[in-house]
Structures are given as C-alpha cells and as structure tokens.
C-alpha positions in Angstrom: 25.4 20.6 -20.5 22.2 18.5 -20.3 19.1 19.5 -18.3 16.7 17.1 -16.5 13.5 18.2 -15.0 11.8 15.7 -12.6 8.1 16.3 -11.7 6.6 13.7 -9.3 3.0 15.0 -9.5 1.3 15.8 -6.2 4.2 14.7 -4.0 4.1 17.7 -1.6 1.8 17.4 1.4 0.7 18.6 4.8 1.7 17.3 8.2 -0.1 14.0 9.0 -1.2 13.5 12.5 -0.5 9.7 12.6 3.0 10.5 11.4 3.7 12.6 14.5 3.0 15.8 12.5 5.4 14.9 9.7 4.6 15.0 6.0 4.8 11.8 3.9 7.9 13.2 2.3 9.5 13.5 5.7 8.6 10.0 6.7 9.6 8.3 3.5 13.1 6.9 3.0 14.4 9.1 0.2 18.2 8.8 0.2 18.4 9.7 -3.5 16.4 12.9 -3.4 18.3 13.8 -0.2 21.5 13.3 -2.1 20.3 15.9 -4.6 19.4 18.2 -1.8 22.8 17.9 -0.1 24.7 18.5 -3.3 22.4 21.2 -4.6 20.4 24.2 -3.6 16.8 24.3 -2.5 13.8 26.6 -2.1 10.0 26.8 -2.4 8.3 27.7 -5.7 4.8 29.2 -6.1 3.5 27.3 -9.2 -0.2 28.3 -9.0 -0.7 32.1 -9.6 -3.3 33.9 -7.5 -6.8 33.5 -8.8 -6.2 30.1 -10.5 -7.4 26.7 -9.4 -4.5 24.4 -8.4 -4.6 22.1 -11.3 -1.8 20.2 -12.9 -2.4 22.1 -16.1 -1.8 25.5 -14.5 1.1 24.3 -12.3 3.1 22.5 -15.0 2.7 25.3 -17.5 4.0 27.7 -14.9 7.0 25.5 -14.2 7.8 25.4 -17.9 7.7 29.2 -18.0 4.3 29.8 -19.6 2.3 32.7 -18.1 -1.1 31.2 -17.6 -2.7 34.6 -17.3 -1.8 35.1 -21.0 -2.1 31.7 -22.5 -4.3 29.4 -20.5 -7.7 28.4 -22.0 -8.6 25.2 -20.1 -7.5 21.7 -19.4 -9.5 19.9 -22.1 -8.0 21.7 -25.1 -4.5 21.0 -23.8 -5.2 17.3 -23.6 -6.7 17.6 -27.1 -3.3 18.7 -28.4 -1.9 15.4 -27.2 -4.5 13.4 -29.1 -4.2 15.5 -32.3 -7.8 16.6 -31.7 -9.2 20.0 -32.5 -12.6 21.5 -32.0 -14.6 24.6 -31.1 -14.8 23.8 -27.3 -13.0 20.8 -25.7 -13.7 19.3 -22.3 -11.8 16.6 -20.4 -14.4 13.8 -20.0 -13.9 11.4 -17.1 -15.6 8.1 -17.0 -16.8 8.1 -13.3 -18.8 6.0 -11.0 -21.6 7.7 -9.0 -23.5 5.8 -6.3 -26.7 7.2 -4.7 -25.9 10.6 -6.0 -22.3 10.6 -4.5 -19.0 10.7 -6.5 -17.7 7.2 -5.6 -14.8 7.0 -8.1 -13.5 9.7 -10.3 -11.4 7.1 -12.2 -14.2 4.6 -13.2 -12.5 1.8 -11.3 -9.3 2.5 -13.2 -11.0 1.4 -16.3 -8.5 0.0 -18.9 -7.6 1.8 -22.1 -9.4 -0.9 -24.2 -12.6 -0.9 -22.2 -12.7 2.9 -22.2 -12.3 2.9 -25.9 -15.3 0.6 -26.3 -17.3 3.0 -24.1 -16.3 6.0 -26.2 -17.2 4.2 -29.4 -20.7 3.4 -28.0 -21.2 7.0 -26.9 -20.3 8.2 -30.4 -22.6 5.6 -32.0 -25.6 6.8 -30.0 -24.8 10.5 -29.5 -27.9 12.8 -29.6 -26.2 15.7 -31.5 -24.0 15.8 -34.6 -22.0 18.6 -33.2 -20.9 16.5 -30.2 -17.9 14.1 -30.5 -16.2 11.9 -27.9 -12.5 10.9 -28.2 -10.7 8.1 -26.3 -7.7 9.0 -24.2 -6.0 6.9 -21.5 -8.1 4.9 -19.1 -10.8 7.2 -17.5 -9.2 10.3 -19.1 -11.1 11.1 -22.3 -12.4 14.1 -24.3 -15.7 15.6 -25.2 -15.7 18.1 -28.1 -18.6 20.5 -28.7 -18.4 21.9 -32.3 -20.9 24.7 -31.8 -20.1 28.3 -31.0 -21.7 28.7 -27.6 -21.2 32.3 -26.4 -21.8 31.7 -22.7 -19.3 30.4 -20.2 -19.7 27.3 -18.1 -18.5 26.4 -14.6 -17.4 22.8 -14.0 -15.6 20.9 -11.2 -12.9 18.3 -11.4 -14.4 15.0 -10.2 -11.3 14.1 -8.2 -12.0 17.2 -6.0 -15.5 15.9 -5.0 -14.9 12.2 -4.1 -17.3 11.2 -1.4 -19.6 14.2 -2.0 -23.1 14.5 -3.4 -22.7 15.7 -7.0 -25.8 17.9 -7.4 -24.1 21.1 -6.3 -21.1 20.4 -8.5 -22.9 19.9 -11.8 -22.1 22.2 -14.7 -23.7 25.7 -14.4 -23.8 28.9 -16.3 -26.2 28.8 -19.3 -27.0 27.0 -22.5 -23.7 25.1 -22.7 -24.0 24.0 -19.1 -27.5 22.7 -19.9 -26.1 20.7 -22.8 -23.4 19.1 -20.5 -26.0 18.2 -17.9 -28.2 16.6 -20.6 -25.2 14.6 -21.9 -24.3 13.4 -18.4 -27.9 12.2 -17.7 -28.0 10.6 -21.1 -24.7 8.8 -20.5 -26.2 7.1 -17.4 -28.4 5.0 -19.6 -25.5 3.9 -21.9 -22.4 3.2 -19.8 -23.9 0.4 -17.6 -24.7 -1.5 -20.8 -21.0 -1.4 -21.8 -19.0 -1.6 -18.5 -19.5 -2.4 -14.9 -16.8 0.0 -13.8 -18.1 3.5 -14.8 -21.7 4.6 -15.0 -21.5 8.2 -16.1 -19.5 10.8 -17.9 -18.2 13.9 -16.2 -17.1 16.8 -18.5 -14.9 19.5 -17.0 -12.0 21.8 -17.7 -13.4 23.0 -21.0 -12.0 25.7 -23.3 -10.9 26.7 -26.7 -7.6 25.6 -28.4 -4.6 27.4 -26.9 -1.4 28.8 -28.5 1.7 28.5 -26.3 5.1 30.0 -26.8 7.7 27.7 -28.4 10.1 26.3 -25.7 13.2 26.1 -27.9 12.8 29.5 -29.4 12.4 31.0 -25.9 15.1 29.1 -24.0 17.5 28.0 -26.8 17.4 24.3 -25.9 15.8 21.4 -27.7 13.4 19.6 -25.3 11.5 16.3 -25.0 8.8 15.2 -22.6 8.2 11.8 -21.0 4.9 11.5 -19.2 2.1 9.1 -18.3 -0.8 11.5 -19.0 -2.2 13.3 -22.0 -2.1 16.7 -20.2 1.6 16.9 -20.1 1.9 15.5 -23.6 -0.4 18.2 -24.8 1.6 20.9 -23.0 4.8 19.6 -24.6 3.3 19.4 -28.1 1.8 22.9 -27.7 5.3 24.2 -26.8 7.0 22.5 -29.7 8.7 19.8 -27.7 9.0 16.2 -28.8 7.1 13.5 -26.8 8.9 10.2 -26.0 6.5 7.3 -25.7 7.2 4.5 -23.1 5.4 1.2 -23.2 3.7 -0.3 -20.2 3.1 2.9 -18.2 0.0 3.0 -16.1 -0.1 6.4 -14.4 -0.2 4.6 -11.1 2.5 3.2 -8.7 2.5 -0.1 -10.6 3.9 1.7 -13.7 6.9 0.7 -15.8 9.6 2.4 -13.8 12.4 0.8 -15.8 11.0 2.0 -19.1 10.6 5.5 -17.8 14.2 5.6 -16.6 15.5 4.0 -19.8 13.5 6.5 -21.9 14.9 9.4 -20.0 18.5 8.3 -20.3 18.1 7.8 -24.0 16.4 11.1 -24.4 19.2 12.9 -22.7 21.5 11.6 -25.4 19.5 13.2 -28.2 18.0 16.3 -26.5 19.4 19.2 -24.4 16.4 19.3 -22.0 14.2 16.4 -20.8 11.1 16.4 -18.6 10.1 13.3 -16.8 6.6 13.6 -15.3 5.1 10.8 -13.3 1.5 10.5 -12.0 1.4 7.7 -9.4 2.0 9.7 -6.3 -0.7 12.1 -7.1 -3.2 9.2 -7.7 -2.6 7.7 -4.3 -2.8 11.2 -2.8 -6.3 11.5 -4.2 -7.2 8.2 -2.5 -6.3 9.7 0.8 -4.0 6.9 1.9 -1.0 8.3 3.8 0.8 5.0 4.2 0.5 4.2 0.5 1.7 7.7 -0.3 4.9 7.1 1.7 5.3 3.8 -0.2 4.8 5.6 -3.5 7.4 8.2 -2.7 9.9 5.5 -1.7 9.2 3.7 -5.0 9.8 7.0 -6.9 13.1 7.7 -5.0 14.5 4.2 -5.5 13.1 3.2 -8.9 13.3 6.6 -10.7 15.7 9.0 -8.9 18.2 6.4 -7.8 18.4 4.7 -11.1 18.8 7.9 -13.0 21.6 9.1 -10.7 23.4 5.8 -11.5 23.0 6.1 -15.2 23.5 9.7 -16.2 26.7 11.8 -16.2 26.2 14.0 -13.1 29.1 16.3 -14.1 27.4 17.2 -17.3 23.7 17.2 -16.2 21.9 19.8 -14.3 18.8 18.4 -12.5 15.7 20.2 -11.1 13.3 18.2 -8.9 9.9 19.4 -7.7 6.2 18.4 -7.6 3.8 20.6 -9.6 1.5 21.2 -6.6 0.8 19.6 -3.2 -2.0 17.0 -3.0 -2.6 16.5 0.7 -4.0 13.1 1.7 -6.2 14.8 4.3 -8.2 16.7 1.6 -7.6 14.3 -1.3 -7.2 17.1 -3.8 -4.8 19.8 -5.0 -4.0 22.9 -3.1 -2.3 26.1 -4.3 0.6 26.3 -1.8 4.2 26.5 -2.8 6.2 23.3 -3.4 9.7 22.3 -2.4 12.3 22.3 -5.2 16.0 21.5 -5.5 18.4 22.2 -8.3 21.6 20.1 -8.7 24.6 21.3 -10.7 24.7 25.0 -10.0 25.5 25.7 -6.4 25.0 24.3 -2.9 23.4 25.4 0.3 23.1 24.0 3.8 19.9 21.9 3.2 20.5 18.2 3.9 17.1 16.6 3.3 14.5 17.0 0.5 11.2 17.8 2.1 8.8 20.7 2.6 10.3 22.0 5.9 13.9 21.7 4.9 13.5 23.4 1.5 11.9 26.4 3.2 15.3 27.1 4.6 17.1 26.8 1.3 19.1 29.4 -0.6 16.3 30.3 -2.9 13.6 30.8 -0.2 10.3 31.5 -2.0 10.4 31.8 -5.8 7.9 32.6 -8.5 7.4 29.4 -10.5 7.7 31.3 -13.7 11.4 31.9 -12.9 12.3 28.2 -12.6 13.3 27.6 -16.2 15.5 30.7 -16.2 17.2 29.3 -13.0 17.7 25.8 -14.4 18.8 26.8 -17.9 20.9 29.8 -17.0 24.4 29.4 -18.5 
C-alpha cells in the first residue's frame, strides 16, 4: 500500500456574503475532490492546539503527528533546516514593502529569487554586527540568524497578518533582542531601496532555537518524501528524516508548475511508501483577500493537481488523505485556528457526497484531533 497526503495550504474558509453565504470551496467546481469524498470518509480535524497561533508551521507539524507542545521552537529555525543553516536564534526574515507606516505588501512585490539573493548579499556586506547573518531563501522568504545568546524572549508578528495596518504596534517587543531587531529593521530601510524597487524593509518574525523532531519512519514504519513549494515544509520534512523531492519551475503561487508537481508526486510514489504534496498558491490568494481568485485557485488545484493524480496513480493500491493545514478566510486575509475539512480515500466510506466545510462536518469521523491523522491514514 502507498500513502499520499495532499495539503492545499489555506483552502478552508468562511462563508462569503457575495457567494450567497457559501464558502469558496462550496462555490468552486471540484469534481475530483468530490470524487474522493464520495468514495471515502470525511471529518473535521483540529490542527492548531489551544494556545498556539494558527501558523502553517504548527498546523503541518500537527498533521504529521508532531506534538508542538513538546517540540515546537519557532518558524525561523524550521526553515533553517531546509537551507542547511544553523545558528543560536533564527528568524524568518520577510522582504516587505511599508508605505506611510502601513504594511503594504508582506511579499515585497513577489520579489524574484535572484533579486532577493542580491538584497541579502548587500545586507550581509553592510551588516552592523558580526553576530548577525542573513541567508537567502525563496522570493521574499529569507532568514536572519543571531549568533548571540540573548536570554530574553521577543514577541513578533507575521507580516501577512497585518496587511493594511500601521506597523508601529506590531514591531518586535520584549527586551534587548527586540531592540536589536527594531534597530536592524530601521537600518534596512536605508539599504533596500538602493538595491530593489519592490521591497523597502526587512521584517523578522517567528524566531527560535533549532528544534529536534521525532523521526517519521521510526515512528510510523514507512519511508516518506516531501514535495513542497516553501522552505517551511522542506524544513519540517528534513527535521523528521524525510527526503525532499525538488521540482523545477514552482512559484508558490497559482501560476506554479502544476505538471511538475504531479509528475514529481507520481514518481515519488514509486520509490517511497508515503508522499506529501504541499502547495502554497491557494493560501497566497487568500492573504490577498480576493474571493473570486480563491475560487479560481481551488478549481486549478482540483483539475491540475487532484484530477491528474487520480488519473495517474493506482487507486486500488494508494490510500489518499486530503486536507488544508488551516483556514485562511479571505474576509480577514490571515490564518484562523478553526478545524479543517479532511477526507481519507481507501479505507471506508460514509454518506458525504461533496468535499467542503459543511459537508465534512457530517462525515464519519466528525471532529478529530489533528495529531491522530497519521495514525488514521497509515493504520494497516
């Protein structure tokens, strides 16, 4: 038996008024995900434990069976695992655009990988402290490493949560480390405009020390591989001892290389017992707050990912689980901690006919702790 886990980031949503109080998932034409629902069994999964922010880091770790109350240290150090970077304290470092004191664009105009790399090189060439180091990632998603043992904690905010808001109340706070981060942010405003016209400031957040996650194969007895468009999931995979399959031409948006993602998944299923395919585009348009575009993004995912996979894999020998990691409602343009709809194909069936938030609430599994999902999928 092979196992395929599909995670369309941020796909779940709230009812949208202009859609006659339906969610984007209800409005979208999703015949392939509906097929999985009709032939499988559904439920709702709580992927963000109480007391945690609804980030993709926490939610995806929970889906993969990692108890974040024991193992989570921050988003930055997880992404560092993907880059082979280590340090005392690691922050995710967005390249953002701030206009008149307001967070105008958390993604720095979707700055290209190459242009972002040039920005990072310039920051390192002119950095004010030897114990500070910047590392290039993908597009606006980069890293800031602080190799100094600060004892105090720091509170930071994800920039995608404050789009359109004045940034003053969301600056790092807490002590000496927070003061350093604010100093670096101010310093970066002098440098970035000299290098690019897309981003004009760095925004460090999600900092922490390097984590140690349980090994996936040792725990569940299957050899796993990850295909993803973002460093975060690559870091989770590497931290759990899973292999990472690289796909050319991926963008992390709805113009990504769908064919390459499908081809990579099909090939990975030939070599591995368990394959995760995580895609980012739906979450990105959700952060933009565009309900119509989210419907389009969901339909693209259904036809170009799910439909193609159903046609190419052996459905009699493959068990499939499909779920977003968290909801990203277009109304608020950010993540929320509510349960997400999930379906599992290849074990048993229930009476659900459509894959969406309302239908899955009526499914066989009702409401499930996200930490139990891997046991459900991989149970012999």
